[in-house]
N, C-alpha and C positions, 0 to 999 in steps of 0.2 A: 317418933318411931318411924323408920324407914320400912317400905313394905316393898318386896320383890314378888313380882308375878312369874309364877313358872311357866316356861315354854314347852317343857318337856316334864317327865315324871319326877325329876330331882334337879338340884344344882348342888355342886360340890361347894364346901365350906370357903375355901379359897377364892372361888369365883364369886361367892355371895359377898364377901368382904370387899373385893374390888368393884362389884356392880352397885354396892350402896355407897362407894366413894370412902369408905373407912380406911382402906389401904390402897396406896397409889399404884402398886405392882404386886405381882405374885411373889416375889421376894420378900416384900414387906409383909405380905400375908403369912408366908411361910415362918418367918421369925417371930410374929406375934402369937401365931398358934403354937409354935415350938416352946415359946417361953411360958406357956400356960396362961395366957392373957385373954383368951376367947372362950366363952361358955356357950353351950347349946343347951337349951332347955334347962338352965340352971347347973349344968355340970361342965367342969373344965374339960375341953376337948383338945387333944393332941394331933390329930389326923387332918391333915389340910384337905385330904380327899373324901372326908366325911360326907355322905350323901344327906342333903337337907330335903325333906318333903314338906307339903302343905301342913302349916300348923306348927312347925318348928320355929323357935324364937332364938336368935343369936344375939349375944351381949358382948360388947367389946368397947373398951374406952369410954364407958358412961352411955353409949349408944345402944339402941335395940334395933334389930332388923327382924321382920316377920315374913315368914315364907308363905305365900298364898297361891291358889290355882288361878 
């Protein structure tokens, strides 16, 4: 599980995928999210700009990202 430490109050979903190295670019993240391949806290998420806060868990391509303070 990859852990992303927040520098601010939140991080956007597309940015989190890039920061964790699960997507190479924002365009890759946009397509993955748009195709329904990304889950946030167990639910499919279609908004690339979804704000993630501490405690959220993102699942994509068999990998998990945990958002922490």
